[in-house]
Backbone bond lengths (Angstrom), bond angles and torsions (degrees), N, CA, C in turn:
res aa  C-N    CA-C-N  psi(-1)  N-CA   C-N-CA  omega(-1)  CA-C   N-CA-C  phi
1 X - - - 1.454 - - 1.533 110.20 -
2 X 1.326 117.09 125.45 1.454 122.06 176.24 1.531 108.64 -94.86
3 X 1.329 115.75 127.50 1.460 120.94 -179.31 1.523 110.11 -107.00
4 X 1.325 115.74 125.08 1.466 122.59 -178.66 1.519 108.78 -116.09
5 X 1.317 116.85 131.61 1.459 122.59 178.96 1.524 109.40 -114.06
6 X 1.322 116.16 119.52 1.460 122.56 179.31 1.523 109.96 -117.47
7 X 1.323 116.74 139.27 1.457 117.63 168.80 1.527 108.31 -77.82
8 X 1.322 116.36 156.14 1.460 120.45 -174.52 1.518 112.54 -57.88
9 X 1.349 117.14 -37.70 1.463 119.62 -178.28 1.529 111.31 -67.35
10 X 1.327 117.21 -31.26 1.466 120.80 176.75 1.525 110.78 -77.57
11 X 1.320 117.51 -41.54 1.462 121.22 -179.21 1.520 111.07 -57.03
12 X 1.327 116.89 -39.25 1.462 120.59 179.73 1.519 111.96 -63.53
13 X 1.338 116.67 -25.17 1.464 120.91 -179.14 1.523 113.10 -79.22
14 X 1.327 117.14 -35.04 1.464 118.53 -165.03 1.513 115.55 -115.81
15 X 1.326 119.63 -22.11 1.455 118.53 -176.94 1.513 110.97 -77.37
16 X 1.321 115.51 155.93 1.454 121.23 -179.69 1.510 113.92 80.12
17 X 1.355 117.91 0.10 1.456 120.93 -177.52 1.521 112.44 -109.52
18 X 1.313 116.47 0.00 1.462 121.02 172.70 1.517 107.60 -167.62
19 X 1.325 115.76 167.67 1.457 119.68 -179.60 1.521 111.76 -90.04
20 X 1.327 118.28 5.42 1.455 122.04 -172.96 1.530 112.35 -54.43
21 X 1.339 117.24 -49.40 1.461 120.07 -175.90 1.514 112.72 -77.90
22 X 1.332 116.98 -6.82 1.462 120.71 178.47 1.523 112.22 -94.67
23 X 1.301 117.37 0.96 1.455 119.52 -177.24 1.523 111.57 -65.95
24 X 1.324 114.62 149.50 1.459 119.10 171.88 1.522 108.25 -62.55
25 X 1.329 115.93 140.97 1.450 119.73 179.78 1.509 113.87 93.24
26 X 1.345 117.82 2.52 1.459 121.58 176.90 1.520 108.87 -122.27
27 X 1.329 116.50 129.06 1.458 122.29 176.69 1.528 107.91 -116.73
28 X 1.321 116.60 128.41 1.460 121.42 -176.35 1.525 110.13 -107.76
29 X 1.327 115.74 130.14 1.459 122.84 173.56 1.526 108.38 -114.72
30 X 1.326 116.60 152.84 1.462 120.57 178.46 1.520 109.97 -127.32
31 X 1.321 114.54 156.55 1.463 120.98 178.76 1.521 108.64 -144.73
32 X 1.329 116.39 142.20 1.463 121.09 -179.28 1.515 112.31 -88.64
33 X 1.329 117.31 -24.35 1.463 122.01 -177.47 1.524 109.94 -135.56
34 X 1.323 115.73 164.92 1.467 120.03 177.56 1.524 111.93 -66.93
35 X 1.329 116.76 -29.97 1.464 119.29 176.10 1.526 110.08 -64.92
36 X 1.327 116.55 -38.02 1.463 120.10 176.70 1.518 110.85 -67.24
37 X 1.328 117.27 -33.65 1.468 120.76 176.54 1.529 109.66 -57.89
38 X 1.330 116.47 -47.70 1.464 120.01 179.06 1.527 111.49 -61.54
39 X 1.335 116.41 -42.62 1.459 119.78 -178.27 1.528 111.65 -63.71
40 X 1.344 115.77 -47.55 1.469 119.67 -179.05 1.523 109.98 -62.92
41 X 1.325 116.84 -42.37 1.467 119.62 -179.23 1.528 110.91 -65.07
42 X 1.334 117.09 -39.42 1.468 119.63 176.99 1.527 111.18 -62.96
43 X 1.331 115.73 -40.02 1.469 120.30 -176.64 1.526 112.55 -76.73
44 X 1.333 117.34 -36.65 1.467 121.26 -169.40 1.523 114.10 -108.94
45 X 1.333 117.50 -21.31 1.462 119.11 -176.94 1.515 111.69 60.22
46 X 1.333 117.15 60.68 1.464 121.33 -173.23 1.523 111.05 -71.59
47 X 1.323 115.09 162.58 1.467 121.63 -178.80 1.527 112.32 -91.90
48 X 1.347 116.38 -28.27 1.460 120.90 -175.89 1.519 109.24 -146.53
49 X 1.336 115.89 134.63 1.464 122.56 175.74 1.516 108.37 -118.90
50 X 1.331 116.97 130.68 1.468 122.17 176.31 1.526 107.44 -127.15
51 X 1.328 116.76 118.81 1.463 121.46 -177.40 1.524 110.55 -132.21
52 X 1.332 114.89 168.88 1.462 121.74 172.98 1.525 108.29 -101.93
53 X 1.303 116.48 146.15 1.464 120.56 -179.22 1.517 111.50 -57.37
54 X 1.332 116.80 -33.72 1.462 121.04 -176.89 1.522 113.07 -99.92
55 X 1.333 117.95 21.26 1.461 120.10 173.62 1.520 108.45 -56.83
56 X 1.353 118.32 134.92 1.471 120.82 -176.76 1.529 112.73 -59.50
57 X 1.329 114.76 160.37 1.458 120.44 177.17 1.510 111.88 102.39
58 X 1.311 116.36 -148.57 1.464 119.98 179.73 1.522 109.94 -61.33
59 X 1.322 116.57 151.87 1.453 120.34 -178.37 1.528 110.72 -63.10
60 X 1.323 116.07 148.65 1.463 120.54 -179.48 1.519 111.66 -61.49
61 X 1.341 116.92 -35.15 1.460 119.55 177.94 1.537 110.77 -59.25
62 X 1.337 116.38 -40.37 1.470 121.30 179.39 1.526 110.15 -70.31
63 X 1.330 116.01 -41.47 1.470 120.61 179.25 1.523 111.10 -55.77
64 X 1.335 116.26 -52.60 1.460 118.82 -174.49 1.526 112.97 -75.52
65 X 1.327 116.99 -27.23 1.467 118.82 173.96 1.526 109.41 -67.71
66 X 1.321 116.78 -39.06 1.467 120.85 178.05 1.524 110.77 -62.33
67 X 1.329 115.66 -43.03 1.466 120.06 179.74 1.528 110.57 -64.32
68 X 1.327 116.64 -44.53 1.471 120.08 -177.97 1.529 111.93 -65.23
69 X 1.319 116.16 -33.52 1.466 119.99 -175.03 1.523 113.51 -87.03
70 X 1.326 116.69 -3.06 1.457 119.90 -179.22 1.521 109.93 -104.39
71 X 1.325 116.38 122.00 1.464 120.05 178.80 1.523 111.58 -61.54
72 X 1.329 116.68 -31.14 1.463 120.88 -178.26 1.523 112.62 -79.27
73 X 1.337 117.83 -18.85 1.466 120.91 -173.20 1.523 114.13 -111.91
74 X 1.317 117.57 -19.09 1.464 120.22 -167.93 1.533 114.36 -71.76
75 X 1.325 118.08 -16.90 1.469 120.72 -178.36 1.529 110.11 -81.38
76 X 1.313 116.33 68.79 1.461 122.61 -177.65 1.523 108.70 -153.10
77 X 1.330 116.59 145.64 1.464 120.83 173.86 1.516 108.68 -89.03
78 X 1.340 116.62 150.36 1.463 120.42 -173.61 1.519 111.50 -138.25
79 X 1.322 115.28 142.07 1.462 122.47 175.20 1.522 108.11 -133.36
80 X 1.319 116.03 138.27 1.461 121.46 179.94 1.529 109.55 -121.12
81 X 1.323 116.35 138.37 1.460 122.78 175.03 1.523 107.85 -111.24
82 X 1.339 116.90 133.62 1.460 119.79 179.51 1.526 109.93 -142.60
83 X 1.324 115.79 168.48 1.455 120.39 176.78 1.528 109.88 -74.11
84 X 1.317 116.15 156.03 1.462 120.89 -175.78 1.524 110.85 -88.27
85 X 1.341 115.13 66.09 1.460 121.96 174.30 1.517 107.99 -126.84
86 X 1.324 116.59 159.79 1.464 120.31 -178.39 1.530 110.63 -60.79
87 X 1.328 116.31 -44.53 1.466 120.07 -178.67 1.519 111.27 -61.49
88 X 1.339 116.23 -46.88 1.465 119.64 -178.76 1.521 111.58 -66.86
89 X 1.330 117.35 -39.24 1.472 119.24 179.36 1.522 111.07 -64.52
90 X 1.342 117.00 -38.84 1.462 120.29 178.46 1.521 111.07 -67.03
91 X 1.330 116.33 -40.52 1.472 119.74 177.14 1.533 110.17 -65.36
92 X 1.337 115.98 -40.47 1.462 120.08 178.70 1.511 111.72 -62.37
93 X 1.323 116.47 -41.20 1.468 121.07 177.87 1.522 110.79 -62.80
94 X 1.332 116.28 -37.19 1.467 120.84 -178.81 1.527 112.10 -67.50
95 X 1.328 117.30 -22.26 1.464 120.24 179.50 1.519 111.89 -72.43
96 X 1.333 116.76 -19.27 1.475 122.84 176.01 1.531 112.26 55.38
97 X 1.322 115.45 47.16 1.458 120.45 174.88 1.526 109.48 -83.95
98 X 1.333 117.13 171.51 1.462 120.24 179.12 1.513 112.42 -66.14
99 X 1.332 117.22 -29.30 1.461 121.05 -179.85 1.521 109.22 -155.89
100 X 1.337 115.25 150.18 1.464 121.96 175.71 1.519 108.21 -126.24
101 X 1.332 116.99 129.87 1.459 123.03 177.00 1.523 108.65 -117.14
102 X 1.329 115.80 137.34 1.462 119.94 178.36 1.521 110.58 -100.98
103 X 1.332 114.50 154.16 1.459 121.09 178.25 1.527 110.10 -79.35
104 X 1.350 118.96 146.07 1.463 126.42 -6.12 1.534 110.59 -72.73
105 X 1.318 115.78 137.09 1.460 121.05 -173.72 1.523 110.94 -76.14
106 X 1.327 116.32 133.43 1.460 121.41 169.54 1.528 106.45 -79.16
107 X 1.334 115.84 100.65 1.461 120.63 -171.95 1.526 111.91 -61.37
108 X 1.331 116.92 -36.78 1.460 119.95 179.63 1.526 110.84 -61.45
109 X 1.330 116.64 -46.22 1.465 120.36 179.79 1.528 111.14 -66.71
110 X 1.329 116.29 -37.25 1.455 119.61 178.19 1.523 111.00 -63.83
111 X 1.339 116.33 -43.65 1.465 119.31 178.15 1.523 111.29 -62.41
112 X 1.320 116.89 -41.02 1.460 120.46 179.35 1.531 110.37 -61.49
113 X 1.347 115.97 -42.88 1.468 119.40 179.60 1.524 110.84 -66.26
114 X 1.318 117.36 -40.21 1.464 121.02 177.95 1.521 110.50 -60.65
115 X 1.332 116.22 -44.50 1.461 120.33 179.82 1.527 111.16 -65.68
116 X 1.328 115.67 -37.52 1.464 119.95 177.96 1.524 110.40 -62.25
117 X 1.332 117.59 -45.39 1.456 121.34 -179.05 1.528 111.88 -69.04
118 X 1.330 116.48 -26.51 1.457 121.15 177.82 1.531 111.73 -89.83
119 X 1.342 116.00 -2.08 1.470 121.61 -176.56 1.512 111.09 57.75
120 X 1.333 115.60 44.17 1.460 122.61 176.92 1.515 107.96 -112.85
121 X 1.316 116.81 134.66 1.461 120.57 -179.56 1.527 109.79 -63.12
122 X 1.339 118.07 127.84 1.465 119.90 177.21 1.517 111.55 -68.67
123 X 1.334 115.59 157.18 1.454 121.44 176.29 1.515 109.50 -118.30
124 X 1.312 115.31 155.17 1.458 120.12 172.39 1.514 108.16 -121.05
125 X 1.340 115.37 149.77 1.452 119.23 173.59 1.518 107.98 -69.91
126 X 1.316 116.44 126.46 1.461 120.40 -178.34 1.513 108.05 -152.25
127 X 1.327 116.27 107.67 1.453 120.77 -177.05 1.521 109.66 -107.30
128 X 1.311 114.32 119.69 1.457 120.44 -178.42 1.516 107.81 -156.28
129 X 1.320 116.26 153.31 1.460 120.28 176.46 1.518 109.54 -72.30
130 X 1.334 116.24 141.10 1.457 120.17 175.16 1.519 108.82 -140.87
131 X 1.302 115.30 156.06 1.462 121.15 177.35 1.514 108.46 -99.20
132 X 1.318 115.82 133.52 1.460 121.72 -179.96 1.520 109.09 -127.08
133 X 1.314 116.60 130.15 1.464 121.52 176.35 1.520 108.44 -122.24
134 X 1.332 116.03 135.13 1.456 122.01 178.63 1.514 107.91 -127.75
135 X 1.312 116.44 125.80 1.460 120.50 -176.19 1.529 110.67 -59.08
136 X 1.327 115.61 129.13 1.457 120.92 178.32 1.507 114.41 86.42
137 X 1.361 117.93 -4.65 1.456 120.91 178.71 1.516 109.53 -121.63
138 X 1.323 115.48 154.42 1.466 121.68 179.44 1.519 111.57 56.45
139 X 1.343 116.34 27.83 1.467 121.53 -177.91 1.525 111.05 57.30
140 X 1.332 114.90 32.71 1.473 122.42 179.58 1.521 113.30 61.65
141 X 1.334 116.90 18.54 1.467 120.12 178.30 1.527 109.39 -98.33
142 X 1.336 118.44 139.51 1.464 119.94 175.79 1.525 110.41 -65.36
143 X 1.329 116.34 139.42 1.453 121.93 175.93 1.528 109.54 -118.53
144 X 1.330 118.35 153.20 1.473 120.70 -179.61 1.527 111.58 -76.71
145 X 1.312 116.04 131.76 1.456 123.57 174.19 1.530 107.12 -125.66
146 X 1.345 117.10 179.02 1.456 121.91 174.76 1.519 109.50 -125.93
147 X 1.327 117.07 137.20 1.463 120.37 172.71 1.528 108.54 -81.92
148 X 1.331 116.34 150.56 1.461 122.49 173.57 1.525 110.53 -107.95
149 X 1.324 116.54 -45.00 1.458 121.01 173.13 1.520 108.97 -155.68
150 X 1.333 115.12 169.50 1.463 119.25 -173.30 1.519 109.44 -147.73
151 X 1.326 116.21 148.35 1.455 122.56 173.75 1.521 107.38 -138.79
152 X 1.329 116.69 179.16 1.453 119.38 179.91 1.524 111.54 -71.48
153 X 1.336 117.35 -15.98 1.458 119.97 -177.64 1.522 113.83 -106.19
154 X 1.330 117.36 -10.73 1.462 118.61 -178.71 1.512 112.04 175.08
155 X 1.323 115.84 -170.19 1.460 120.63 -179.79 1.517 110.06 -154.20
156 X 1.323 114.50 164.68 1.453 122.06 175.59 1.521 107.19 -111.60
157 X 1.350 116.51 127.92 1.458 119.86 -178.74 1.525 109.70 -121.22
158 X 1.327 115.55 157.15 1.466 121.69 -177.76 1.520 109.65 -126.16
159 X 1.319 116.66 137.37 1.457 121.03 -179.94 1.523 109.94 -163.90
160 X 1.317 115.73 164.89 1.457 121.20 172.82 1.530 111.52 -92.94
161 X 1.323 116.13 -7.60 1.458 120.14 -177.59 1.528 110.69 -75.10
162 X 1.344 118.10 134.95 1.461 120.33 177.39 1.527 111.20 -78.42
163 X 1.312 116.27 116.54 1.460 122.13 177.67 1.525 108.57 -119.14
164 X 1.308 117.45 174.21 1.453 121.36 -175.28 1.522 110.93 -128.85
165 X 1.325 115.16 147.40 1.456 120.53 174.15 1.524 109.17 -59.37
166 X 1.317 116.68 133.08 1.450 121.15 -178.79 1.514 113.95 98.22
167 X 1.347 117.22 -13.65 1.460 119.73 177.35 1.520 110.43 -60.95
168 X 1.321 117.05 135.07 1.454 121.86 173.48 1.517 109.49 -90.51
169 X 1.326 117.59 136.31 1.462 120.34 -175.82 1.524 111.21 -129.35
170 X 1.317 114.73 152.51 1.459 122.10 166.08 1.518 106.47 -105.50
171 X 1.338 118.34 132.51 1.467 121.10 -178.31 1.520 110.37 -126.33
172 X 1.322 114.55 155.21 1.461 121.14 -179.48 1.522 108.80 -153.04
173 X 1.358 116.85 126.24 1.466 120.66 177.00 1.522 109.08 -160.92
174 X 1.325 116.00 -178.56 1.463 121.49 -177.74 1.526 110.13 -118.69
175 X 1.332 116.75 137.33 1.455 122.63 174.57 1.529 110.21 -78.55
176 X 1.354 118.01 165.95 1.466 120.14 -178.81 1.524 114.56 -56.23
177 X 1.346 116.95 -28.31 1.470 119.63 -179.94 1.525 112.74 -84.67
178 X 1.346 116.35 3.69 1.452 120.68 177.26 1.512 114.69 93.37
179 X 1.348 117.94 -4.82 1.463 120.19 -179.17 1.524 109.98 -70.60
180 X 1.310 115.79 134.16 1.461 121.43 178.27 1.522 109.80 -79.95
181 X 1.327 116.11 131.78 1.456 122.83 -178.28 1.524 108.67 -119.13
182 X 1.317 116.72 130.62 1.461 120.51 174.54 1.515 108.94 -148.93
183 X 1.323 115.57 157.35 1.452 120.10 -179.85 1.515 110.26 168.93
184 X 1.315 115.12 -163.95 1.454 120.81 -178.06 1.527 109.95 -123.46
185 X 1.331 115.18 151.48 1.448 120.60 178.86 1.514 111.13 -152.24
186 X 1.326 115.33 -179.97 1.461 121.17 179.78 1.522 109.16 -134.68
187 X 1.336 116.88 138.74 1.457 121.24 177.52 1.525 108.17 -74.60
188 X 1.351 115.95 116.79 1.457 120.85 -178.60 1.523 112.85 -105.95
189 X 1.347 117.35 -16.26 1.460 119.83 -176.08 1.514 109.49 -149.28
190 X 1.332 116.81 138.30 1.463 122.91 178.32 1.521 108.05 -123.23
191 X 1.345 116.52 128.11 1.460 121.35 -177.60 1.514 109.39 -129.54
192 X 1.334 116.28 134.89 1.456 121.14 171.78 1.515 107.81 -143.45
193 X 1.332 116.84 131.13 1.455 121.18 178.72 1.519 109.30 -126.77
194 X 1.326 115.45 161.91 1.459 119.80 -179.66 1.521 111.48 -61.76
195 X 1.349 115.90 -33.33 1.456 119.69 -178.11 1.527 112.52 -67.95
196 X 1.336 117.01 -20.40 1.456 120.79 -176.18 1.522 112.65 -90.22
197 X 1.342 117.03 -2.08 1.463 121.55 -179.63 1.530 110.36 55.86
198 X 1.337 117.08 -116.62 1.461 120.15 -175.65 1.531 112.97 -91.39
199 X 1.320 117.48 3.99 1.463 119.29 -176.98 1.527 111.56 -88.60
200 X 1.323 115.76 150.89 1.453 123.23 175.95 1.525 108.40 -122.06
201 X 1.318 116.09 148.91 1.461 122.06 171.46 1.526 108.18 -110.29
202 X 1.333 115.27 135.83 1.454 120.55 -179.74 1.527 109.63 -126.25
203 X 1.317 115.29 123.99 1.457 120.22 175.14 1.516 109.98 -85.39
204 X 1.324 116.89 121.04 1.462 122.91 -176.26 1.526 109.96 -108.11
205 X 1.324 117.22 129.49 1.470 121.38 171.68 1.520 108.24 -102.40
206 X 1.335 115.74 126.04 1.458 119.51 177.56 1.527 109.60 -65.07
207 X 1.333 116.53 132.89 1.464 120.73 178.31 1.522 112.31 -116.28
208 X 1.321 117.12 -21.69 1.464 119.75 -178.71 1.520 109.67 -157.63
209 X 1.325 115.77 95.92 1.467 120.26 173.17 1.521 107.85 -134.71
210 X 1.312 115.90 150.38 1.468 121.18 -177.09 1.534 109.74 -66.21
211 X 1.342 117.28 147.28 1.466 120.77 -179.81 1.525 113.28 -56.16
212 X 1.349 118.09 -37.24 1.454 119.35 -179.47 1.526 111.04 -69.93
213 X 1.346 116.80 -30.94 1.461 120.48 176.87 1.526 109.67 -69.48
214 X 1.324 116.64 -43.84 1.461 120.29 178.45 1.526 110.63 -62.61
215 X 1.330 116.54 -38.66 1.463 120.31 178.29 1.531 110.77 -65.23
216 X 1.333 117.16 -36.99 1.457 121.35 178.44 1.521 111.17 -65.88
217 X 1.339 116.28 -41.35 1.474 120.40 177.83 1.532 109.33 -64.77
218 X 1.320 117.15 -43.09 1.470 121.17 179.72 1.515 110.73 -60.23
219 X 1.325 117.32 -40.36 1.467 121.05 179.48 1.528 110.91 -62.67
220 X 1.337 116.67 -39.52 1.470 121.07 179.38 1.523 110.12 -67.12
221 X 1.340 116.56 -44.59 1.467 120.67 -179.51 1.528 110.77 -63.36
222 X 1.332 116.98 -44.91 1.454 120.95 -178.97 1.523 112.71 -66.67
223 X 1.330 115.63 -28.96 1.467 119.09 179.57 1.506 112.15 -71.16
């Protein structure tokens, strides 16, 4: 389980703009002040902290110096967001975090950096028709689905068909460069919201794909 700690001012910037923080295996904590950041990290031992330079409470310089100087707290990745001024950039540099982002934040780049620090494969938005077959369902015939995004470890698909967590699937589709992709996966997450009406989102983890296929997907994601 990867634990991510966001201050409220940062959470308002980045949530709702991708499914990254909704993935299975990620737990998100929030804090209103830098003092709360220290408390949550002491209690939970989070993997990644993302704060704003002007988060209320103790100064960010003190927060990150405290974390660095504590043997119990220092094993964590850190990202700081600050305003794009000389003073703020210098203060951000002094915090010595793993990365500093200036406002307005490029959310896509921030998510990629967060995933990199968490050692999670990044995903790209990629919508394309794919065929999905599930043993014992649909009379064992492949049905058309749509991808929402894809990574080297899995993908998010959308459909009106009712599926179940744990279902094993065979999938087949084409990458943007025309390469045919097929393999097997397992449904690890099921999502349905009021905004989606009759549609469901299913998080798929790849369980059996050829190395050259995985390399092709990685090339697309990295591009």
